[in-house]
Every structure is written in structure tokens, then in C-alpha cells.
C-alpha positions in Angstrom: 84.1 134.8 82.3 82.0 131.7 82.6 83.2 128.2 83.5 83.6 125.7 80.7 85.7 122.6 80.0 88.4 121.3 82.3 91.0 123.1 84.3 94.2 122.5 86.3 95.0 123.4 89.9 98.3 123.7 91.8 99.0 120.7 94.0 102.5 121.8 94.9 103.6 125.4 94.7 106.4 126.4 92.2 109.2 129.0 92.3 111.8 130.3 89.9 114.7 132.8 89.8 116.3 134.1 86.6 118.8 136.9 85.8 118.3 138.9 82.6 120.8 141.6 81.8 121.6 142.1 85.5 118.0 142.3 86.5 116.9 139.5 88.9 113.4 138.0 88.5 111.9 135.9 91.3 108.7 133.9 90.4 106.3 132.4 92.9 103.2 130.3 91.8 100.9 129.2 94.6 97.5 127.7 95.1 94.7 129.9 96.4 91.0 129.4 97.0 89.6 132.9 96.5 90.5 136.4 95.2 90.9 137.5 98.8 93.5 134.8 99.4 95.3 135.8 96.2 95.4 139.4 97.3 96.7 138.4 100.7 99.6 136.5 99.1 100.4 139.5 96.9 100.6 141.6 100.0 102.9 139.0 101.6 105.2 139.1 98.6 105.3 142.9 98.6 106.3 142.9 102.2 108.9 140.1 101.7 110.5 141.9 98.7 109.8 145.5 99.8 113.2 146.6 98.5 112.5 145.3 95.0 111.6 147.7 92.1 108.5 145.8 91.0 106.3 143.1 92.3 104.1 142.1 89.4 101.3 139.5 89.6 98.4 137.8 88.1 95.7 135.5 89.5 92.8 133.3 88.2 90.2 132.1 90.7 86.8 130.4 90.5 83.9 132.3 92.0 80.7 130.3 91.7 80.1 129.7 88.0 82.5 132.5 87.0 86.2 132.9 86.6 87.9 136.0 87.9 91.3 137.0 86.6 93.3 140.1 87.4 96.9 141.2 86.8 99.2 144.1 87.5 102.3 145.6 85.9 103.2 147.3 89.2 104.9 150.2 87.5 106.4 148.4 84.5 105.3 149.6 81.1 101.7 148.7 80.4 101.2 145.1 79.2 104.8 144.0 79.8 104.5 142.1 83.1 101.1 141.3 84.5 99.5 140.3 81.2 102.4 138.0 80.2 102.2 136.3 83.6 98.5 135.9 83.1 98.9 134.5 79.6 101.3 131.7 81.0 98.7 130.8 83.6 95.8 130.8 81.0 97.9 128.7 78.6 98.3 126.1 81.3 94.6 126.1 82.1 95.2 127.1 85.7 92.5 128.2 88.1 92.6 129.0 91.8 96.2 130.2 91.5 98.3 133.3 91.9 101.7 134.0 90.3 104.0 136.8 91.4 107.2 137.9 89.7 109.5 140.2 91.6 112.1 142.3 89.8 115.3 143.6 91.3 116.4 146.2 88.7 119.9 145.7 87.5 120.5 149.1 86.0 120.0 148.2 82.4 116.7 148.8 80.6 115.3 145.7 78.9 112.8 147.3 76.5 109.2 146.2 76.0 110.1 142.9 74.3 112.7 142.1 76.8 110.4 142.7 79.7 107.7 140.5 78.2 110.1 137.7 77.7 111.6 138.0 81.1 108.3 138.0 83.0 107.0 135.2 80.8 110.1 133.1 81.4 110.0 133.7 85.2 106.3 132.7 85.3 106.9 129.7 83.0 109.8 128.4 85.1 107.7 128.7 88.3 105.0 126.7 86.5 107.6 124.0 85.6 108.6 123.8 89.2 105.0 123.3 90.4 102.9 120.1 90.5 99.7 120.6 88.6 96.6 118.4 88.7 93.5 118.4 86.5 90.0 119.1 87.7 86.8 118.5 85.8 83.1 119.4 86.0 81.1 116.9 87.9 77.6 116.3 89.1 76.2 115.0 92.4 73.5 112.4 92.1 71.4 110.7 94.8 69.0 107.8 95.0 67.4 105.3 97.4 67.5 101.6 96.5 66.7 98.2 98.0 69.5 96.1 99.3 69.0 93.6 96.4 69.9 96.4 93.9 72.8 97.9 95.7 75.6 95.6 94.4 74.7 96.0 90.7 74.4 99.7 91.1 77.7 100.0 92.8 79.4 98.1 90.0 77.8 100.3 87.4 78.8 103.5 89.3 82.4 102.3 89.5 82.5 101.4 85.8 81.4 105.0 85.0 83.9 106.7 87.3 81.4 107.8 89.9 82.4 107.8 93.5 80.1 107.4 96.5 80.4 110.4 98.7 77.7 109.5 101.3 75.5 106.5 102.1 73.0 105.6 104.8 71.4 102.2 105.7 67.9 101.7 107.1 65.3 99.5 105.6 66.7 100.8 102.3 70.0 102.2 101.1 70.4 106.0 100.5 73.4 106.8 98.3 74.9 110.1 97.0 77.6 110.0 94.3 79.8 112.4 92.4 81.1 111.8 88.9 81.6 113.3 85.4 78.8 115.7 84.5 78.6 114.5 80.9 77.9 110.9 82.1 75.2 111.8 84.7 72.0 111.8 82.6 72.8 108.5 80.7 73.8 106.9 84.0 70.6 107.9 85.8 68.6 106.3 82.9 70.7 103.1 83.1 70.1 102.8 86.8 66.4 103.2 86.4 66.3 100.7 83.5 68.4 98.1 85.2 66.2 98.2 88.3 63.0 98.0 86.4 62.0 101.5 87.5 62.5 100.8 91.2 65.3 103.3 91.5 64.9 106.8 90.1 68.1 108.9 90.7 67.9 112.7 91.2 70.5 115.0 89.9 72.2 117.5 92.3 74.7 120.3 92.3 77.3 120.7 89.6 80.9 121.2 90.9 84.5 121.1 89.8 86.4 118.3 91.5 
């Protein structure tokens, strides 16, 4: 799946624990940076709760310009655990996150609908316990300007929510900035216009930040 729009990431991990008809469900929602890191966390959970009946999970991670998502029912009836967990994460717009829900079986069958609700609730409550922060698609932009133009350009950059990420000073000023991708092209034109063509910014890499 390709990247589009804005997303949310986990700033502080979340956890939950619920009991449904004697079965105990333990949710963990954590931030990861890759599919490999997500798999490592899943392995950690399996070892930590190795006496549990099921360790179900889902993760969503960015990989270049793509989004990778995977989920597992870990022995529960198909579609009753991993997919509901993944749906909670997708509904929250999460990326670079993994959610596990561990089940200690209480001796009473919950049925398909009961399982979906239980795994959804455990994931949802873990999400409620987490701190989530938005990220958006941005673009780097670089340019070289005279000292006389620097002040005006800096004020314009600040007004358009662009942040200076690097700068160098010699006989001229070399500046690299990062800001909202949708504002990049109009801003580059404004900088060129306001300096009478003395400064011609160049667009750089697109990233989420």
C-alpha cells in the first residue's frame, strides 16, 4: 500500500488488561521503526507470555514509500483476532507501531463475535493508554542567498511553518529547510519573487516528519 495523507505515531507506549468471561486479555501497543523491530517485539511477547493460549498481533510500518501491514490470529479462528487488532490501528491512522494481545483462556468459549469484540477492546484500550502524535508529509528545500536577503527569507519560512535543518555561512548563506510538502512549490516561487530572482530554491527529498 502506498503512502498518502497524514498519519499518527506512538510517542508513549500503551497497555491494557481486560477479563471477558474468565479469559484474560493483555494488550501492548508500542512504537517500532521497521518490520524487523516489530517481529522482534512479537518474539519478546511470546517468550514473556509463553504460558498463554494465544499471542495475537498486528503491525503497520513505513518502508520507503510503502506501508507494510501484517497480522496473526495465532490459533484463534480466522479473522477473530489479528484483523480486529489491525482495524483498530488503521482506524487511528497509526504507522510504525505493533500491537499484541495475549489471551489466557478462561475455559469458556467466546464465539466468533465475542472474540472479535474482546480483541478489539483490548487493542482499543491499549491505544487509549498510549500517547499518539501526528506526522505529515514534508519536503526538504535548499538555497543559497546573500546576507541582505536572509532576514526576509527566514521570516517567510517561519510564517509558512518551515524549519531550518542546516545552514552554513561563507560569503553567502546556504540554508536547508523542511516543511509541509503542499506548501513547498508556492514557497519556492515566493522566495524567488521576493528576492528579484537572486535566490532560486531547489526541492529535495520528500519525507514524513
